[in-house]
C-alpha positions as CSV (number, residue, x, y, z in Angstrom):
1,X,94.9,80.6,52.3
2,X,92.3,82.1,50.1
3,X,91.7,79.2,48.0
4,X,91.6,76.8,51.2
5,X,88.7,78.8,52.2
6,X,87.2,78.6,49.0
7,X,87.3,75.0,49.0
8,X,85.7,74.6,52.4
9,X,82.8,76.5,51.6
10,X,82.6,74.3,48.1
11,X,83.1,71.3,50.5
12,X,80.1,72.3,53.0
13,X,77.6,73.6,50.0
14,X,78.2,70.3,47.7
15,X,76.9,67.1,47.9
16,X,78.3,64.3,49.1
17,X,77.8,62.1,46.0
18,X,80.4,61.6,43.9
19,X,80.5,63.4,40.2
20,X,82.5,61.1,38.2
21,X,80.0,58.1,39.5
22,X,76.9,60.1,38.9
23,X,78.5,60.8,35.2
24,X,79.1,57.3,34.6
25,X,76.0,55.9,35.8
26,X,74.2,58.4,33.6
27,X,76.2,57.4,30.7
28,X,75.8,53.6,30.9
29,X,72.2,53.5,32.6
30,X,70.8,56.8,31.9
31,X,67.9,55.5,30.1
32,X,66.9,53.8,33.1
33,X,67.2,56.4,35.9
34,X,69.7,55.0,37.8
35,X,72.1,58.0,37.9
36,X,68.8,59.8,39.4
37,X,68.2,56.9,42.0
38,X,72.0,57.5,43.2
39,X,71.4,61.1,43.6
40,X,68.3,60.3,45.8
41,X,66.0,61.5,43.1
42,X,63.7,58.4,43.5
43,X,60.6,59.8,41.7
44,X,62.1,61.0,38.6
45,X,64.6,57.9,38.7
46,X,61.0,55.9,38.3
47,X,59.6,57.9,35.7
48,X,62.9,57.5,33.6
49,X,62.7,53.5,34.1
50,X,59.2,53.3,33.7
51,X,59.4,55.6,30.3
52,X,62.0,53.3,28.9
53,X,60.4,50.2,29.4
54,X,56.8,51.8,28.2
55,X,58.7,52.9,24.8
56,X,60.3,49.4,24.7
57,X,56.5,48.1,24.7
58,X,55.4,50.5,22.8
59,X,57.9,49.5,20.0
60,X,56.3,46.1,19.9
61,X,52.8,47.7,19.5
62,X,53.7,50.6,16.8
63,X,57.4,51.0,16.2
64,X,57.1,55.2,15.4
65,X,55.4,55.4,18.7
66,X,57.8,53.6,20.6
67,X,60.9,55.0,18.8
68,X,59.3,58.5,19.7
69,X,58.9,57.6,23.5
70,X,62.4,56.4,23.2
71,X,63.7,59.6,21.7
72,X,62.0,61.6,24.3
73,X,63.6,59.8,27.4
74,X,66.7,60.2,25.4
75,X,66.7,63.8,25.0
76,X,65.7,63.9,29.3
77,X,69.1,61.3,29.5
78,X,71.2,63.8,27.2
79,X,70.3,67.0,29.2
80,X,71.3,65.2,32.2
81,X,74.4,63.9,31.1
82,X,75.5,67.8,30.1
83,X,74.3,69.2,33.3
84,X,76.7,66.3,35.1
85,X,79.2,66.7,33.0
86,X,79.3,70.8,33.7
87,X,78.9,70.1,37.3
88,X,75.4,71.5,37.9
89,X,73.4,68.4,38.8
90,X,71.9,68.5,42.1
91,X,71.1,65.9,44.3
92,X,67.6,65.4,46.4
93,X,68.5,68.1,48.9
94,X,69.5,70.8,46.3
95,X,73.1,70.7,46.5
96,X,75.3,70.1,43.6
97,X,77.1,67.1,42.9
98,X,80.9,68.2,42.3
99,X,82.9,66.2,44.4
100,X,85.7,64.1,42.8
101,X,86.7,62.4,46.0
102,X,85.7,58.9,46.3
103,X,84.0,58.3,50.2
C-alpha cells in the first residue's frame, strides 16, 4: 500500500513529458535544442539552436573559433543528457521529467 501512495505522489509532482522521449531527442537532436523545446523551455531551446548554427558558420571563417563554440554547445548538451538520464531534468514548470509512461 505504501508503494502505491509513493507512486501517486510521484505522478502528481512529476512532469507529463515522457522521459525516454526527452532522452532520445537529446541524443539525436541535442545540439539543436529539440529536447528543450519538447520540455517547454523555448528560450534555451533557441539558444542551443542559434549557438549551433553560429558555431557552424564560425567554422567557415575560423575553424578554431567555430570548433571552440561547438565544444561549448556540446558540453551543455552532454550536461543535459546526463541530467535527463539520471531523471533530474525539469520541464518549464519546474517538474522533473521522470515518467516512462506514454501519454
